[in-house]
N, C-alpha and C positions, 0 to 999 in steps of 0.2 A: 157723374153719375158712376158706378161701379162697373167695372169690366164684364165681360160675360163669362161663363162657366166653360172652360177649354181645356182639353188634353191635347197633346200633342198626336201628331200625324203617326203610323206607324213608323217602322225602320226602312220601309222601302222607298224608293226613289220617290222625290216630289214631283208630283206630274203636273198639277195644279197649284200656282201660288197666286192667292190674293191679299192686297197689302193696301189697307186705308182705301176702299173704294168707295166712292160716293158718287149718287147721280141725282142731278137736278132735272124737273121737268118745269121751267119758269120758275115760280114761288114755290113748287111741290118737291117736297125730300123725296124721294122714292127708296134712296140706299144711303143709308148713313154710315159712312168710317167705317165698312165691313171688312176684316181679314181671317182667311184662313187658308188652308192647305188641304190637299188631298192625295194621298198616296199612291203608285202605282200596286193596281191590284185591289183596290176597295171599293167597297160598294157605297156612296155616301147618300146617305138622306137629308135632302134639304126641305125642313118641315116648317109649315106655316100657313097662318088661317088667309084666305082670300086677298089680297091686296097686300102682301105683306113687304113684298121685294123681291119674292124667289123670280117671278119671271122676267124681271128688270135685269139682276143678276147673270141670269143666265144667256140673255140677249147680249150683255157686253161680254161674257164668257166665249159666245160661240161668235163674234165679230159685227153682230147685226146692228150695235147700236155701240156710239163712245161712250167711257166714261166721264162725268164730269171732273174727276178728280181719283186718285190712286192708280196703282201698278197693277194687272195682270197677267201673269205669263202660265202658258203651257209649254210642258215638257223644254223650259229654258225660252222658249220664244214671246215675247211681248205681243199680246194680243191686237196692238193698235197697230204698229210699225211692219208687223209680219203675220198679216192676218190670212194671207194666202195658204201660205206654208202650214199655218194653225187647223185651217179647214181642211187639209190634207189627212191630218192625225184624228180627225173626232168625226162621230156619226150623232144627227142631233135628229131628236125626233119632237118637235115643237107640239105645243098643247092643240093646237088646230092643225092637223096633218093636211096640208096643200097636195092632193093628188091630181092628175089626171083622170077622170071619171069615163073618158071614152075609150081608154087603152085598154087592153087586158094585161091581168097580174105579169105575165111574162115580157111582154113589150115594154110595160111601164118599167121594169126593174131593169131592163137591160137600156133604157134610154137613160136613167138615172146613173148608172154604171159608168156608161161611157163620160157623161157629164163629169163624173166624179174622179177622171182620170183612168177607169179601170182599162187596161190593153185589149183589143179587137179579139186576140185570141185567148185571154181569160176571161172575155165575158161571160160566155155560155157556163163554164163552170162557176164562175164566182154566183150568178144567177141563181144555179141549183143550188150553191151551198146556202145563200140564204133564204132561197124559199125552203129547204129542208130545215133550219133550224127556227123558223118560224110556222112552220105548219101550213105551208101553203104550196106545197107539191102536187095536193089535188084540185090545186083552184087556179092554178098556172093558165087556164084558156078562160077564165072568168072576168068580165067585164067589171073594173074595178069600181064604176057607177053604182054595182048591181050588189055589190057585196055588203055585208052587215057593218055594224059599228065594229064589232069585235075584230071582224075580217079585215077593215079597208086599217084599223090601227096596228094589225101584224104586217101590213104591206106597208107601211109608212117605217114599221121597227127594219123590215128587211131592207128598204131604203135606207136607214142608216148605217144597217150591217155591211152593203154591199162592196164597200171597197176596205174591208177587214179595218177598222180603226182601232187605235189603243185606246181611245175615251170616248164610252157613251154619254150624251146628256138628253136626260129623257124628262121633258118639263109636262106632268101632270098626265103620263102615259093610260090612265084608266079613267079619265073624265070621261062622263057620259055613258060609263058600260053599265050592263047590268050586272048583278052579282056573278053569274055564270060565266060570262065575259071578263070581268073584273079578274077571280082568279084565274083564267087561261094565261090571259095577258103577264099577270105577277109570276106565275110558275114559268112561263117563258124567258122573265126577266131574271129569275135566279139561275136559271141554264145559261145564261150569256153571259152571268157573273163570274161564270168561273175562265174566262177568255177574256175579259175587258173591265178595264176600269171604268165604273158606271157613278156619274153622279144624278141621282132619282131626286125630282121635285115633286108635292105633295102635299095637300091638306088633310088626307086620309091618313092618321096616326097608324091604324094598323099595319096600312100596306108598308110603310115605312119600317116598322117595327118586326118586320116577316122578313125581309130579305136585305136588310141595311148593316155593314158591319160598324156604322157608325153615324151618328146625328148630328145634323143643325137646326138650330131652332132660330126663325126669325119672325120677327114683330115689328111692326110700323117702321120697317127700314134697318131696323138695329138688328146685331147678331146677341141673341142672347146667351144662345149654349154651344157646346160643338162639343161631342165624345159619344163613349159608350155610352148605352142605357146605366149597366152599372155604375160607371165611371160619374155619369151627373146624378145619382143618387147617391153616393158618396159624398161629392162636393155637397151636396143639398143638405147634409146629416139626415139623410131619410133610411134608415133602417128598414130591413123586409119585415113585411110584418110576419106573425108567426099565428099558426092554426093549429088548433088541437080538437081532437074529438073522443069523450070520455062518455062509459055507460055511468050515469047518474042523473039526478034531478037537477034543472036549472040551478037551482038557490045553493043545493050542496056544491055543485060544481065551482060554483064564483066565490062559494065561502072558503073551499081546499086552496083555489088560486089567487086569495084575496091579498097576502101579501107579497104577490110578482105582481097583481096588476095595480097597485100603489106604487110601482116603481116606473109603469110605462108614462110615456108622454103623452099619449092621447088617450080619449074614453074608449075601454073594450067593448067588445059585442058579443053576446050569449044567445045563439037560437035553439031552440029544440028542433031535432028531425024525426021525420015519420016512425022511424025503426024503434025511438027510445032511447037515442042517443042526444049528447049535446056537443054542439059546435060552437069552440070560444076562438073569438080573432083578436088577437092583443096587438098593440100597435107600441111596439117595445123603443126603449131610447136606443145607444149604438149597444149596448151589452145585448150577447144572443142567451134569452131566458129559456132555451128549451133544456138544458139538463136540469135547471131548477124545475121548471114544469114536471118532469117525468119525476122526478125524486119526490115531490109534494103529493103527485096524484098515486106514488108506489107505496108511500108512508100510509095515505089514507086508504089504501083498498081499493081505490078504482080502478076498473080494466079501462086499458088506452087504446084506441083503435088507429088514432093518426096523427102526427106531429111532426111538421115540416114546417120551413119557411117558405114565404110569397114574395119574391122580386118585385120591386114597384114595375106599374107597366108604365110604356111611355107615355101615353094616356094622362098619367097622374102627374110625371114629371113635366110635360108641358102644360097643365094646368097650374101647377105650383110656379113653374119659371114665369110665364106669362103674366100671372096675378101681380107676383113681386115684380116685374118688369113696370105692372099698370100703375102701381101703388108708387114704384118710384118717378115713374112720369107725371104723375098727379100731382105729388110734392114738388117736383120741380117746375111745372106749368105755374102751382098756386105761388110759388116763392118768384117768380119771373113776374106774373100780375103782379104780386106786392109791392115788388122794386116799381115797377112801372107806373103805378096808384101814387107813389113817395113812401109807401109803410116799411117799417123796419123793426126789429124785435122778433124774440123767438114766437111769440103770439100774432105778429101783425097788430099789437096794441097801439104800439106809439109810434104817432105820425110826424115824417120827417118837417120841418120846419124851415 
């Protein structure tokens, strides 16, 4: 099977190094030969559908579950042999935040800080700082169990931050939140990204795209892609689409642009707008057609209101990459089934004797 689309980590020091990570639960292969690096200061988005292997990978990174094979290092420390030292470097927000509902917010964070090794003389200031970062100062005396889901997530984030970790690992941090709560938590994470390296897991593409400097895409335990959105589009040979708005009848606009449209890789779209203008969206090959479009419209005497390129969205890239992977997997499974049945030949029409 072809390897994933991968771009190298940034020039900063590598904080997380994962090599050939594999995890099995009995006969179930949850993670298959995954390798990636995360540099200091990055915000790495870990993207995939439910059950893709994201949480399993994170549990291994945080020392909660051993790998079946492969190596994982955080700040040069082996996650299996030096688990306790690694836990001092990271703050972890699991998918389902385990809180003590009977404690007040301030009490809970003080308790968690002491458990994480925050010195008694520093505990009060550490709690104040974490509550301030997470917008909890006005909730300090509230009972944890009486908080909304959004505020409980904030308490979980404050817990992860209490020891000032180098690395934050956040597993589905907006799961179960309403749109308003989700926006608040994402804004909070954006602010934290200036001070911490962040590995953020989610199956919500817009969340990953809004705050990540780099993304990884995983499906059925296999890492399919790793890089910046623009880099992934480049590797997939997906040029940005071009959109133009022109003052003309739809057919007239298409006639003027016809020589350019014929050079596009995919079908173009044209729609008439309410104000009498026409918007044409082109799906070009690698070449940028904007100069040719402007020249053609100028020669035809058609007024031009807008001409710009639109970068491929993470959602489009995700669908493209996962569809390609599904096709490859289907072909591999068909070939394996044919082999098991004793079928050979390109089309499976010849039976071994």
